[in-house]
C-alpha positions, -999 to +999 in steps of 0.1 A: +785-175-179+795-189-145+768-173-124+743-201-130+766-231-127+761-236-089+723-237-081+728-243-043+741-266-016+727-301-009+722-304+028+716-340+039+730-363+066+754-379+042+766-346+028+772-332+062+792-362+073+814-358+041+822-322+052+847-337+077+864-354+048+866-321+029+839-331+005+811-306-003+779-314-023+762-289-046+732-289-070+746-277-103+734-269-138+729-300-160+750-284-188+779-276-165+810-298-169+837-306-143+860-278-154+833-252-151+823-265-117+859-264-104+866-229-117+833-216-103+838-231-068+874-218-067+863-182-077+832-181-055+846-196-022+883-189-026+894-226-020+916-250-039+896-278-056+913-312-057+886-332-075+850-330-088+826-359-091+793-355-108+761-375-110+726-371-125+700-377-099+667-391-113+635-372-103+613-391-079+575-397-082+553-380-056+516-384-050+496-357-033+461-342-030+427-356-025+428-374-059+463-387-052+477-372-084+511-384-092+538-360-104+574-365-113+599-342-097+626-330-122+660-347-123+691-327-115+729-329-115+749-329-083+786-323-079+807-336-050+837-313-047+868-323-027+889-293-016+924-291-002+928-303+034+924-276+060+902-254+039+864-250+044+833-235+028+814-213+052+778-224+044+787-260+054+803-250+087+781-270+111+781-301+133+796-323+105+831-310+111+827-313+149+817-350+146+847-357+124+871-340+148+855-359+177+862-392+159+899-383+156+904-378+193 
């Protein structure tokens, strides 16, 4: 039941800056609620989740091809998960945390 709750991480400039604040952004199933997301993150990454915020991101329109055909990308649900201070999730372990530590000093 919980295997398809987390679809993948969202890697962007904003999400990588939030890593220093112990916030991690994931693309999740539209049917998943905050409780399912929290339980799945805690089981999968062995961290303590403090809070979960969710938002539905509307699909954008894209034009491509010689005829400039317009398509609409599908909308999706994203979850911003805040974990306990001092813990981390390995797939987000990049420059975002180094920048946050540089700001403190």
